[in-house]
Backbone as CSV, one residue per row, in Angstrom:
resi,resn,N_x,N_y,N_z,CA_x,CA_y,CA_z,C_x,C_y,C_z
1,MET,62.087,10.114,21.622,61.321,11.169,21.086,61.303,12.412,21.712
2,HIS,62.444,12.965,21.827,62.608,14.232,22.622,62.418,15.450,21.759
3,LYS,62.381,15.211,20.329,62.299,16.338,19.299,60.745,16.554,19.091
4,PRO,60.397,17.753,18.907,58.819,18.041,18.599,58.382,17.292,17.364
5,PRO,57.272,17.046,17.160,56.730,16.298,16.019,56.758,17.079,14.748
6,TYR,57.013,16.552,13.645,57.281,17.033,12.340,55.789,17.195,11.662
7,THR,55.086,18.278,11.953,53.642,18.288,11.661,53.227,19.584,10.742
8,ARG,54.238,20.378,10.476,53.695,21.716,9.815,53.544,21.369,8.394
9,LYS,52.306,20.933,7.960,52.038,20.511,6.622,52.061,21.678,5.571
10,GLU,51.877,22.843,6.110,51.807,23.827,5.076,53.126,24.180,4.409
11,TYR,54.485,23.699,5.140,55.738,23.860,4.744,56.181,22.664,3.965
12,ILE,55.435,21.526,3.993,55.989,20.290,3.285,55.265,20.027,2.281
13,ASP,55.812,19.638,1.146,55.209,19.123,-0.199,55.081,17.672,-0.254
14,GLY,54.011,17.271,-0.855,53.847,15.903,-1.023,53.730,14.791,0.031
15,ILE,52.917,15.185,1.030,52.677,14.401,2.147,51.628,13.266,1.907
16,PRO,52.043,12.077,2.029,50.940,11.037,1.615,49.599,11.089,2.650
17,GLN,48.540,10.840,2.208,47.314,10.914,3.110,47.402,9.713,3.987
18,PRO,46.997,9.672,5.191,46.920,8.502,6.157,45.976,7.262,5.624
19,LYS,46.501,6.134,5.672,45.759,5.012,5.078,44.528,4.674,6.053
20,ILE,44.552,5.061,7.285,43.594,4.688,8.192,42.281,5.646,7.996
21,SER,41.103,4.826,7.628,40.067,5.501,7.192,38.905,5.913,8.089
22,LYS,38.727,5.062,9.131,37.688,5.095,10.166,38.412,5.002,11.588
23,PHE,37.975,5.822,12.547,38.446,5.763,13.821,37.551,5.102,14.732
24,VAL,36.071,5.261,14.360,35.107,5.030,15.363,34.303,3.913,14.529
25,MET,33.978,2.755,15.149,33.278,1.664,14.478,32.258,1.030,15.507
26,GLY,31.400,0.280,15.015,30.347,-0.390,15.894,29.196,0.494,16.298
27,ASN,28.556,0.394,17.295,27.461,1.126,17.850,27.702,2.105,19.114
28,PRO,28.019,3.446,18.726,28.453,4.389,19.883,27.303,4.739,20.797
29,HIS,25.835,4.354,20.572,24.936,4.585,21.381,24.477,3.346,22.196
30,GLY,25.176,2.290,22.313,24.872,1.157,23.214,24.837,1.351,24.619
31,ASP,24.375,0.430,25.362,24.500,0.406,26.753,25.571,-0.486,27.149
32,TYR,26.809,-0.175,27.504,27.795,-1.008,27.668,28.294,-1.009,29.164
33,GLU,28.896,-2.163,29.535,29.201,-2.480,31.047,30.680,-2.287,31.203
34,LEU,31.680,-2.659,30.202,32.980,-2.708,30.257,33.644,-1.949,29.251
35,VAL,34.779,-1.371,29.496,35.553,-0.797,28.489,36.995,-1.526,28.592
36,VAL,37.516,-1.958,27.498,38.831,-2.581,27.493,39.817,-1.793,26.559
37,GLU,40.833,-1.230,27.282,41.770,-0.362,26.668,43.153,-0.985,26.359
38,LEU,43.691,-0.583,25.118,45.101,-1.084,24.864,45.823,0.046,25.217
39,ILE,46.872,-0.207,26.269,47.761,0.863,26.737,49.164,0.668,26.388
40,SER,49.873,1.665,25.827,51.177,1.533,25.397,52.187,1.583,26.609
41,LEU,53.073,0.484,26.449,54.210,0.296,27.537,55.508,0.937,27.004
42,GLU,55.542,1.702,25.923,56.830,2.180,25.440,56.466,3.488,24.512
43,ASN,57.504,4.260,24.320,57.356,5.307,23.325,57.726,4.917,22.005
44,ALA,56.849,5.198,21.101,57.088,4.722,19.642,56.228,5.607,18.657
45,ILE,56.578,5.323,17.411,55.880,6.022,16.201,55.100,4.772,15.497
46,LEU,53.838,4.860,15.538,53.151,3.929,14.927,52.798,4.353,13.537
47,ARG,53.232,3.550,12.454,52.944,4.032,11.026,51.496,3.885,10.747
48,HIS,51.015,4.801,9.789,49.520,4.708,9.399,49.233,3.457,8.842
49,ASN,49.931,2.831,8.041,49.573,1.368,7.410,49.459,0.390,8.476
50,GLY,50.408,0.380,9.443,50.169,-0.485,10.578,48.942,-0.386,11.547
51,LEU,48.574,0.894,11.683,47.306,1.217,12.457,46.083,0.635,11.739
52,GLU,46.068,1.043,10.362,45.022,0.429,9.512,44.768,-1.057,9.458
53,ALA,46.055,-1.681,9.246,45.899,-3.057,9.229,45.494,-3.553,10.597
54,ALA,45.834,-3.021,11.807,45.347,-3.502,13.063,43.832,-3.106,13.355
55,ARG,43.479,-1.819,12.849,42.087,-1.660,12.906,41.097,-2.639,12.046
56,VAL,41.466,-3.073,10.851,40.775,-3.807,10.157,40.584,-5.195,10.687
57,MET,41.812,-5.678,11.304,41.912,-7.126,11.925,40.891,-6.997,13.058
58,ALA,40.976,-5.906,13.913,40.222,-6.152,15.310,38.572,-5.903,14.909
59,HIS,38.358,-5.063,13.928,36.959,-4.660,13.722,36.351,-5.898,12.962
60,LYS,37.174,-6.676,12.223,36.507,-7.845,11.553,36.348,-8.959,12.423
61,TYR,37.253,-8.999,13.473,36.934,-10.088,14.535,35.700,-9.843,15.535
62,LEU,35.668,-8.424,15.815,34.583,-8.021,16.568,33.280,-8.316,15.959
63,SER,33.160,-7.703,14.746,31.789,-7.812,14.048,31.459,-9.417,13.567
64,LYS,32.500,-10.169,13.547,32.114,-11.748,13.221,31.591,-12.341,14.468
65,TYR,32.347,-12.042,15.588,31.946,-12.819,16.744,31.192,-12.310,17.884
66,ILE,30.886,-10.915,17.758,30.097,-10.141,18.712,28.909,-9.758,18.024
67,GLY,28.848,-9.181,16.731,27.797,-8.584,16.034,27.991,-7.056,15.958
68,GLU,27.770,-6.498,14.809,28.100,-5.105,14.559,27.539,-3.993,15.507
69,ASP,26.362,-4.289,16.122,25.556,-3.402,16.908,25.776,-3.577,18.346
70,LYS,26.750,-4.566,18.832,26.933,-5.017,20.131,28.307,-4.513,20.704
71,TYR,28.989,-3.576,20.124,30.202,-3.238,20.547,30.539,-1.736,20.046
72,PHE,31.421,-1.074,20.653,31.819,0.293,20.271,33.414,0.180,20.249
73,PHE,34.033,0.296,19.148,35.463,0.258,18.961,36.008,1.527,18.386
74,MET,37.071,2.017,19.012,37.513,3.340,18.648,39.233,3.348,18.708
75,VAL,39.694,3.801,17.593,41.232,3.893,17.733,41.457,5.326,18.111
76,ARG,42.353,5.428,19.080,42.339,6.789,19.951,43.611,7.599,19.459
77,GLN,44.491,7.119,18.625,45.622,7.820,18.303,45.526,8.180,16.703
78,TYR,45.842,9.446,16.422,45.833,9.843,14.912,47.206,9.927,14.350
79,PRO,47.399,9.494,13.198,48.793,9.682,12.557,48.976,11.062,12.083
80,HIS,49.639,11.913,12.848,49.881,13.380,12.239,51.435,13.713,11.927
81,HIS,52.329,12.934,12.471,53.684,12.949,12.373,54.276,12.616,11.067
82,VAL,54.861,13.413,10.236,55.289,13.121,8.915,56.632,12.257,9.045
83,ILE,56.679,11.191,8.422,58.045,10.378,8.458,58.798,10.580,7.278
84,ARG,59.988,10.887,7.452,60.856,11.072,6.164,61.863,10.039,6.152
85,GLU,62.307,10.022,4.785,63.466,8.991,4.418,64.340,9.512,3.416
86,ASN,65.570,9.336,3.712,66.750,9.668,2.793,67.066,8.561,1.947
87,LYS,66.383,8.291,0.793,66.647,7.347,-0.202,68.098,7.290,-0.709
88,MET,68.567,5.984,-0.519,70.002,5.754,-0.957,69.891,4.800,-2.208
89,MET,70.807,5.045,-3.098,70.948,4.223,-4.296,71.796,2.998,-3.884
90,ALA,71.519,1.635,-4.470,72.139,0.621,-4.013,72.711,-0.160,-5.446
91,PHE,73.617,0.468,-6.071,74.229,-0.357,-7.092,75.628,0.176,-7.326
92,ALA,76.403,-0.580,-8.210,77.810,-0.216,-8.396,77.979,1.172,-8.786
93,GLY,78.945,1.922,-8.169,79.063,3.266,-8.745,78.181,4.340,-7.951
94,ALA,77.254,3.791,-7.006,76.325,4.779,-6.434,77.073,5.775,-5.446
95,ASP,78.318,5.436,-5.068,79.096,6.484,-4.073,79.510,7.605,-4.935
96,ARG,79.528,7.614,-6.317,79.896,8.823,-6.840,78.676,9.643,-7.279
97,LEU,77.432,9.200,-7.096,76.140,9.927,-7.540,75.453,10.605,-6.471
98,GLN,75.807,10.151,-5.189,75.063,10.728,-4.029,76.032,11.214,-2.987
99,ASP,75.399,11.860,-1.942,76.108,12.487,-0.961,76.083,11.830,0.256
100,GLY,75.386,10.743,0.410,75.363,10.049,1.829,74.643,10.802,2.828
101,MET,75.067,11.053,4.012,74.440,11.818,5.130,74.645,13.201,4.884
102,ARG,75.270,13.707,3.952,75.399,15.336,3.774,73.879,15.746,3.306
103,LYS,73.444,16.779,4.186,72.155,17.393,3.905,71.038,16.342,3.683
104,ALA,71.048,15.313,4.744,70.068,14.265,4.661,68.856,14.530,5.327
105,PHE,68.023,15.411,4.829,66.692,15.739,5.522,65.728,14.749,5.115
106,GLY,65.623,14.244,3.898,64.712,13.138,3.479,63.467,13.706,2.952
107,LYS,62.817,12.723,2.204,61.514,13.228,1.600,60.394,12.453,2.366
108,PRO,59.172,13.078,2.481,58.151,12.475,3.131,57.734,11.174,2.560
109,VAL,57.543,10.025,3.392,57.229,8.801,2.841,56.011,8.221,3.584
110,GLY,55.426,8.945,4.600,54.255,8.575,5.401,53.955,9.360,6.515
111,VAL,53.104,8.935,7.224,52.789,9.622,8.495,52.680,8.548,9.701
112,GLY,52.727,9.015,10.842,52.651,8.101,11.943,51.984,8.863,13.154
113,ALA,51.673,7.928,14.182,51.206,8.443,15.319,52.128,8.206,16.438
114,ARG,52.482,9.463,17.153,53.512,9.359,18.181,52.870,8.982,19.520
115,VAL,53.269,7.772,19.910,52.504,7.068,21.192,53.517,7.101,22.358
116,PHE,53.066,7.632,23.471,54.000,7.689,24.594,53.580,6.563,25.583
117,TYR,54.492,6.479,26.513,54.200,5.428,27.695,52.848,5.717,28.389
118,GLY,51.997,4.834,28.463,50.767,4.976,29.264,49.611,5.592,28.504
119,SER,49.910,5.848,27.320,48.669,6.443,26.482,47.945,5.235,25.819
120,VAL,46.565,5.676,25.645,45.564,4.628,25.194,45.538,4.573,23.622
121,ILE,45.870,3.593,23.022,45.901,3.354,21.726,44.634,3.050,20.978
122,ALA,43.891,2.048,21.549,42.583,1.823,21.150,41.632,1.316,22.235
123,GLU,40.341,1.473,22.081,39.456,0.989,23.068,38.231,0.191,22.564
124,VAL,37.639,-0.723,23.333,36.507,-1.404,22.993,35.490,-1.339,24.176
125,ARG,34.222,-0.906,23.872,33.357,-0.992,24.923,32.322,-2.090,24.659
126,ILE,31.925,-2.950,25.554,31.223,-4.205,25.386,30.476,-4.460,26.614
127,SER,29.550,-5.511,26.506,28.956,-6.032,27.680,29.799,-7.080,28.378
128,ALA,29.429,-7.421,29.561,30.315,-8.280,30.228,30.609,-9.748,29.736
129,LYS,29.553,-10.150,29.016,29.706,-11.524,28.408,30.614,-11.618,27.180
130,ASN,30.864,-10.371,26.688,31.743,-10.378,25.584,33.228,-10.017,25.693
131,LEU,33.651,-10.053,27.018,34.951,-9.663,27.433,36.039,-10.554,26.829
132,PRO,35.859,-11.955,26.624,36.926,-12.572,25.904,37.135,-12.307,24.509
133,GLN,36.122,-11.907,23.785,36.119,-11.488,22.449,36.870,-10.316,22.212
134,ALA,36.719,-9.336,23.063,37.300,-7.974,23.110,38.781,-8.082,23.354
135,LYS,39.099,-8.990,24.426,40.469,-9.230,24.527,41.176,-9.686,23.600
136,GLU,40.582,-10.735,22.758,41.214,-11.391,21.591,41.395,-10.330,20.414
137,ALA,40.320,-9.502,20.150,40.530,-8.451,19.193,41.644,-7.447,19.426
138,LEU,41.654,-7.134,20.767,42.774,-6.080,21.098,44.166,-6.800,21.061
139,ARG,44.269,-8.158,21.234,45.502,-8.861,21.149,45.801,-8.928,19.632
140,ARG,44.901,-9.066,18.665,45.198,-9.143,17.317,45.586,-7.680,16.834
141,PHE,44.951,-6.595,17.407,45.371,-5.280,17.203,46.958,-5.191,17.556
142,ARG,47.215,-5.589,18.855,48.584,-5.354,19.488,49.549,-6.115,18.592
143,ASP,49.267,-7.320,17.950,50.235,-7.973,16.995,50.592,-7.222,15.713
144,LYS,49.675,-6.550,15.340,49.970,-5.743,14.103,50.717,-4.470,14.277
145,ILE,50.661,-3.911,15.658,51.574,-2.709,15.619,52.823,-2.787,16.235
146,GLY,53.170,-4.073,16.781,54.483,-4.343,17.224,55.112,-3.815,18.259
147,ILE,54.386,-3.125,19.252,55.003,-2.543,20.466,54.530,-3.270,21.783
148,ARG,55.169,-3.104,22.838,54.685,-3.673,24.174,53.502,-2.898,24.606
149,THR,52.439,-3.744,24.988,51.180,-2.995,25.435,50.650,-3.672,26.603
150,MET,49.631,-3.143,27.081,48.928,-3.800,28.277,47.435,-3.601,28.160
151,LEU,46.730,-4.628,28.540,45.267,-4.404,28.398,44.617,-4.029,29.760
152,GLN,43.759,-3.133,29.758,43.213,-2.617,31.011,41.603,-2.657,30.847
153,VAL,40.996,-3.470,31.796,39.473,-3.628,31.743,38.953,-2.639,32.851
154,ARG,38.047,-1.725,32.459,37.285,-1.013,33.355,35.814,-1.332,33.305
155,GLU,35.094,-0.988,34.484,33.711,-1.074,34.520,33.198,0.255,34.325
156,LEU,31.925,0.405,33.622,31.409,1.644,33.455,30.152,1.797,34.371
157,LYS,29.724,2.832,34.778,28.609,3.011,35.662,27.302,2.610,34.780
158,PRO,26.380,2.043,35.429,25.075,1.769,34.742,24.414,3.069,34.268
159,GLY,24.021,3.104,33.042,23.342,4.229,32.453,24.263,5.241,31.878
160,SER,25.465,5.168,32.133,26.591,6.037,31.613,27.611,5.313,30.804
161,SER,28.041,5.836,29.743,29.094,5.127,28.841,30.341,5.807,29.029
162,ALA,30.614,6.841,29.965,31.891,7.517,30.029,32.696,7.186,31.397
163,ALA,31.925,7.205,32.463,32.724,7.229,33.907,32.914,5.926,34.227
164,PRO,34.298,5.580,34.487,34.609,4.378,35.216,34.396,4.234,36.649
165,THR,34.114,3.157,37.172,33.976,2.872,38.620,34.949,2.000,39.166
166,ASN,35.373,0.819,38.584,36.413,-0.048,39.092,37.344,-0.272,38.047
167,VAL,38.558,-0.390,38.590,39.712,-0.503,37.472,40.535,-1.746,37.917
168,THR,40.705,-2.781,36.859,41.472,-3.828,37.017,42.318,-4.003,35.815
169,GLU,43.611,-4.403,36.137,44.624,-4.376,34.983,45.045,-5.793,34.707
170,THR,45.445,-5.931,33.397,46.017,-7.209,32.982,47.262,-7.087,32.206
171,GLN,48.354,-7.526,32.631,49.580,-7.326,31.980,49.489,-8.400,30.639
172,LYS,49.875,-7.816,29.498,50.041,-8.647,28.173,51.484,-8.483,27.584
């Protein structure tokens, strides 16, 4: 991913809207002790439909096993990179009708989030007793996006939902 992202939407016609509808779920005003982050271990482009499928799976698991108001779940990556595809015909005589790779710019088929090594893809804030459920939800999230990731568990200061105090890592 050495090229700049293809994001100038004012010059591109017919870009599909991202399928992911919500990025923040649960209770953002709760008093949480831990934050569990899903960190990318490789550079990749995550398609919008994969992010939406992962979000639905993790949110459904968390709301069923923890409860809707006892966690805060956030998808931290936004799909803004336009993905193009050069459609090819696949039938007899197609070689006489198309140009192959000549002028193969492609048409927009979707959008994706450019994820780099070490960036946080999603996070869950929970109390300490719900740590196994948060890990399982992010494991399900990881299985839907299909890249190598790592789970990182951090403690939050009491009374604050933003500043970490202790960092422990778990390789997945």
